[in-house]
C-alpha positions in Angstrom: -50.8 158.8 -1.7 -51.6 160.3 -5.1 -54.0 163.2 -5.4 -56.5 161.0 -7.3 -56.4 158.6 -4.3 -57.0 161.5 -2.0 -60.1 162.4 -3.9 -61.3 158.8 -3.4 -60.5 159.1 0.3 -62.6 162.2 0.7 -65.5 161.4 -1.7 -65.5 157.5 -1.7 -65.4 157.2 -5.5 -63.2 157.9 -8.5 -63.1 161.4 -10.0 -64.5 161.5 -13.6 -62.4 164.5 -14.8 -59.0 166.1 -14.1 -58.4 169.8 -14.9 -55.4 172.1 -14.7 -55.5 175.9 -14.3 -52.2 177.8 -14.3 -51.1 180.8 -12.3 -49.6 183.7 -14.2 -46.7 186.1 -13.9 -46.8 189.5 -15.5 -43.5 190.1 -17.1 -44.2 193.8 -17.4 -47.2 196.1 -17.7 -48.4 196.6 -14.1 -51.5 198.4 -12.9 -52.3 199.2 -16.6 -55.0 196.6 -17.2 -57.9 198.5 -15.6 -57.2 201.6 -17.7 -57.2 199.9 -21.1 -53.5 199.6 -21.2 -50.9 197.1 -22.3 -49.8 194.0 -20.3 -47.4 191.2 -21.0 -48.2 188.1 -18.8 -47.2 184.5 -19.1 -49.1 181.5 -17.8 -47.1 179.4 -15.3 -46.5 175.7 -14.9 -47.4 176.4 -11.2 -51.1 176.1 -10.8 -54.2 174.3 -9.5 -55.1 170.7 -10.5 -58.8 169.9 -9.9 -60.2 166.3 -9.6 -64.0 166.3 -10.1 -67.2 164.3 -10.2 -70.8 165.2 -10.6 -73.3 164.9 -7.7 -77.0 164.1 -7.9 -78.1 166.7 -5.4 -77.9 170.5 -5.1 -74.7 170.6 -3.1 -71.1 171.4 -4.1 -68.4 169.9 -1.9 -64.8 171.3 -2.2 -61.5 170.4 -0.6 -58.2 172.2 -1.1 -54.8 171.0 0.0 -53.8 174.7 0.4 -56.5 175.2 3.1 -56.4 171.7 4.5 -57.5 172.9 8.0 -60.8 174.1 6.5 -61.8 170.6 5.6 -64.5 170.0 3.0 -66.5 173.2 2.3 -70.2 172.7 1.4 -72.0 175.1 -0.8 -75.8 174.9 -1.5 -76.8 176.0 -5.0 -79.8 177.9 -3.4 -77.6 180.0 -1.2 -74.8 181.8 -3.0 -74.5 184.8 -0.7 -71.0 186.1 0.2 -70.0 184.7 3.6 -67.4 186.3 5.8 -64.6 183.9 6.7 -65.7 181.4 4.1 -62.2 181.4 2.5 -61.9 180.2 -1.0 -65.5 179.0 -0.8 -66.6 182.6 -1.7 -64.8 182.3 -5.1 -66.8 179.1 -5.8 -70.0 180.8 -4.8 -69.0 183.9 -6.8 -68.6 181.9 -10.0 -72.0 180.2 -9.6 -73.6 183.5 -8.7 -72.2 185.3 -11.8 -73.3 182.4 -14.1 -76.8 182.4 -12.6 -77.0 186.2 -13.2 -76.0 185.5 -16.8 -78.9 183.1 -17.2 -77.2 179.7 -16.6 -78.3 177.2 -14.0 -76.8 174.0 -12.9 -79.1 170.9 -12.6 -76.9 169.5 -9.8 -73.6 170.1 -7.9 -70.2 168.4 -7.9 -67.3 167.2 -5.8 -64.0 169.0 -6.2 -60.6 168.1 -4.8 -57.9 170.7 -5.5 -54.2 170.6 -5.2 -52.3 173.8 -5.8 -48.6 174.4 -6.4 -49.3 178.2 -6.4 -48.6 180.1 -3.2 -51.7 182.0 -2.1 -51.6 185.8 -2.0 -48.3 185.9 -3.8 -49.2 188.0 -6.8 -49.3 184.9 -9.1 -53.1 185.0 -9.6 -54.1 182.1 -7.5 -57.6 183.6 -7.4 -57.8 183.9 -11.2 -56.5 180.3 -11.5 -59.3 179.2 -9.2 -62.0 181.1 -11.1 -60.9 179.8 -14.5 -60.6 176.3 -13.1 -64.2 176.5 -11.9 -65.5 177.8 -15.3 -63.8 175.0 -17.1 -65.2 172.4 -14.7 -68.8 173.7 -14.9 -68.7 174.2 -18.7 -67.4 170.7 -19.2 -69.7 168.9 -16.7 -72.9 170.6 -17.7 -72.3 171.4 -21.5 -72.9 175.1 -21.1 -70.8 175.8 -24.3 -69.4 179.0 -22.8 -67.4 181.2 -25.1 -63.7 181.5 -24.0 -63.7 185.3 -23.8 -67.0 185.2 -22.0 -65.5 183.0 -19.3 -62.7 185.6 -18.9 -65.3 188.4 -18.6 -67.4 186.4 -16.1 -64.4 185.7 -14.0 -63.6 189.4 -13.9 -67.1 190.0 -12.7 -66.5 187.6 -9.8 -63.6 189.7 -8.7 -65.3 193.1 -9.2 -68.9 192.5 -8.3 -68.8 189.5 -5.9 -65.4 189.8 -4.2 -65.2 193.6 -4.3 -61.8 193.9 -5.9 -61.5 196.6 -8.6 -59.2 194.6 -10.8 -58.7 194.5 -14.5 -59.0 191.6 -16.9 -55.3 190.6 -17.4 -55.1 187.8 -14.9 -58.1 185.8 -16.1 -57.1 186.4 -19.7 -53.6 185.1 -19.2 -54.8 182.1 -17.2 -57.3 181.1 -20.0 -55.3 181.9 -23.1 -51.8 181.0 -21.9 -49.5 179.1 -24.3 -46.4 177.2 -23.5 -43.2 178.9 -24.4 -45.0 182.2 -25.1 -46.0 185.3 -23.3 -49.2 187.3 -24.2 -49.0 190.9 -25.4 -52.5 192.0 -24.6 -54.3 195.3 -25.3 -56.8 195.2 -22.4 -59.1 197.8 -24.0 -59.5 196.1 -27.4 -59.0 192.6 -25.9 -56.7 191.8 -28.8 -53.5 190.0 -28.2 -50.4 188.5 -29.8 -48.3 185.6 -28.6 -44.7 186.4 -28.3 -42.3 183.5 -28.2 -40.3 183.6 -25.0 -36.9 181.9 -25.6 -35.3 181.4 -22.2 -32.7 178.9 -23.2 -29.8 181.2 -22.2 -31.7 182.8 -19.4 -33.5 182.0 -16.1 -36.6 183.6 -14.9 -37.0 183.4 -11.1 -39.9 184.2 -8.9 -39.3 185.2 -5.2 -42.2 185.2 -2.9 -41.9 187.8 0.0 -44.4 185.8 2.1 -45.7 189.2 3.3 -49.4 188.7 4.0 -51.9 191.0 2.2 -55.5 191.1 1.2 -56.4 193.1 -1.9 -59.9 193.6 -0.7 -58.6 195.4 2.4 -55.5 197.1 0.9 -54.9 200.4 -0.9 -55.5 198.6 -4.3 -59.0 200.0 -4.7 -57.7 203.5 -3.9 -55.2 203.2 -6.7 -57.9 202.1 -9.1 -60.0 205.1 -8.0 -57.2 207.6 -8.5 -56.6 206.4 -12.0 -60.4 206.6 -12.7 -60.6 210.2 -11.3 -57.5 211.3 -13.2 -58.7 209.8 -16.5 -62.1 211.5 -16.2 -60.3 214.9 -15.9 -58.1 214.2 -18.9 -61.2 213.2 -21.0 -62.3 216.8 -20.7 -59.1 217.9 -22.6 -58.4 214.9 -24.8 -60.4 212.8 -27.2 -59.7 209.5 -25.5 -61.7 206.4 -24.5 -59.3 205.1 -21.9 -56.0 206.2 -20.3 -54.3 203.6 -22.4 -54.8 205.9 -25.4 -52.5 208.5 -24.0 -48.8 208.5 -24.9 -46.1 210.1 -22.8 -45.6 213.2 -25.0 -49.3 214.0 -24.8 -49.5 213.3 -21.1 -46.6 215.7 -20.4 -48.5 218.5 -22.2 -51.8 218.0 -20.3 -50.7 216.7 -16.8 -51.0 220.2 -15.3 -54.8 220.0 -15.9 -54.9 217.3 -13.2 -54.1 220.0 -10.6 -53.0 217.4 -8.1 -49.5 216.1 -7.7 -50.6 212.7 -6.5 -52.9 212.1 -9.5 -50.0 213.2 -11.7 -47.7 210.5 -10.2 -50.4 207.8 -10.4 -51.2 208.5 -14.1 -47.6 209.1 -15.0 -46.8 205.5 -13.9 -49.6 204.1 -16.1 -48.7 206.1 -19.2 -44.9 205.4 -18.9 -45.6 201.7 -18.1 -47.5 201.3 -21.4 -44.4 202.7 -23.2 -42.1 200.3 -21.4 -44.4 197.4 -22.2 -44.3 198.2 -25.9 -40.5 198.4 -25.8 -40.2 195.2 -23.8 -42.5 193.4 -26.3 -40.3 194.6 -29.2 -37.1 193.6 -27.3 -38.4 190.1 -26.7 -39.4 189.6 -30.3 -35.8 190.5 -31.2 -34.4 188.2 -28.5 -32.9 191.2 -26.8 -33.3 190.2 -23.2 -30.9 192.9 -21.9 -33.2 195.7 -23.1 -36.1 193.7 -21.7 -34.3 193.6 -18.4 -33.9 197.4 -18.5 -37.6 197.9 -19.0 -38.2 195.7 -15.9 -35.9 197.8 -13.8 -37.7 201.0 -15.0 -41.1 199.4 -14.2 -40.1 198.7 -10.6 -38.8 202.2 -10.0 -42.1 203.7 -11.4 -44.2 201.3 -9.3 -42.2 202.2 -6.2 -42.0 206.0 -6.6 -45.0 207.0 -8.7 -47.6 204.4 -8.0 -46.3 203.6 -4.5 -47.4 199.9 -4.4 -44.0 198.4 -3.6 -42.9 197.6 0.0 -39.6 197.2 1.9 -39.5 193.5 1.3 -39.9 193.8 -2.5 -37.4 196.7 -2.8 -34.9 194.7 -0.8 -35.2 191.7 -3.1 -35.0 193.8 -6.3 -31.8 195.5 -5.0 -30.3 192.1 -3.9 -31.0 190.5 -7.2 -29.4 193.3 -9.2 -26.3 193.1 -7.0 -26.2 189.4 -7.6 -26.2 190.0 -11.4 -29.8 189.9 -12.6 -30.2 191.8 -15.8 -33.7 192.9 -14.8 -35.8 192.7 -11.6 -39.2 194.1 -10.5 -42.2 193.5 -8.3 -45.0 191.7 -10.2 -48.7 191.6 -9.5 -50.7 194.2 -7.4 -47.9 194.9 -4.9 -48.1 195.6 -1.2 -46.2 192.3 -0.8 -46.5 189.3 -3.0 -43.8 188.3 -5.5 -40.9 189.8 -7.4 -39.4 188.5 -10.7 -35.8 188.5 -11.8 -34.1 187.5 -15.0 -30.5 186.2 -15.2 -28.3 185.0 -17.9 -27.9 181.3 -17.2 -24.1 181.6 -17.1 -24.3 184.4 -14.5 -26.9 182.7 -12.3 -25.6 182.4 -8.7 -24.8 178.8 -7.7 -27.0 179.3 -4.6 -29.4 181.8 -3.1 -28.7 180.4 0.4 -27.2 183.6 1.7 -30.0 185.8 0.3 -32.6 183.5 2.0 -30.7 183.7 5.3 -30.3 187.5 5.1 -34.0 187.9 4.2 -35.2 185.7 7.1 -32.9 187.6 9.5 -34.1 191.0 8.3 -37.9 190.4 7.9 -38.5 187.4 10.1 -40.1 185.6 7.1 -39.0 182.8 4.8 -38.1 183.6 1.2 -39.5 181.1 -1.3 -37.8 180.9 -4.8 -39.3 179.3 -7.9 -38.1 179.0 -11.4 -40.8 180.4 -13.7 -41.7 178.0 -16.6 -44.5 178.7 -19.1 -47.6 176.6 -19.5 -50.9 176.4 -21.5 -54.1 177.9 -20.3 -56.8 176.4 -18.1 -58.2 173.2 -19.6 -59.4 169.6 -19.2 -56.4 167.3 -18.7 -58.2 164.0 -19.0 -61.4 162.1 -18.4 -60.9 159.2 -16.0 -62.3 155.8 -16.9 -63.1 153.4 -14.2 
């Protein structure tokens, strides 16, 4: 049965619109986006397809193949309060609540059937993909004429103010502004970016999902955010800066003693050095120098592991294993504490099979290892209107 037919099965009529919203992988530049730093994400061909129709009442009904056991979730436009245990429904409510706060109101609800090829909680921004999908749907159905950057900012507010995750703006930006065969070199303070052509003809970019469960709302993610905020405020007393992203490594080395806290030094050292690596990786990619790019990835992982301490045993195991198998670069990607790692191989050096790695991983961690080839995609958009 096609997904369009599944929509008909659940809602008893044809969808009127079909949308796609990609996930994203951050090639390098991790935990820098909430301190005005540099990031380098790429929108993925893995993502969420949404089949939609308008309703004539004040209800929104949503079904997701990822959460099939939840059935159809029903949301009333007059009750958008956060509900514990409401799964992805809280993201739908969050988008509506943020739009209402911004002065937008919907005359009626809609039906939405979603099919995702993105693994949930894998560090590939399934939440940002869902948020941007919803903004595209609502904007299109109700002619809100939302500015593209405003959609990104509103989606960040959903994470920060509704879901309670102190995240930056990278994920939503990458999901909205993604471009096939390109990565996005984004300054998260100025919100300026350049597209960098990513030529993978002689290389393969692989994603490996640890399948380690995590929840950013309950993890140490917000503690890392707070540490960076505290450290930056101390540095502002000694440096004329707006954000930590303004500080280069040489300057940081001169002033790090003012932090008077070894843990804060480690946290901020990661962010400052990661910005340097991201610049170098961007220049390497522009020059088609994937080997230097790979070295920057390796350095990024070591810094995330030792200074920012957001890696885990599963991620470290996979990084080591991929380097031993011949990857020219390997690192965790996303917030950490589980999730996904990324590895880049020369096509000619790609192992014929990862069967042994999968078996060893399963044996060691009692979890399956899922492997995907990362392909680029355009950002969230309307795919087509369906004519009956």
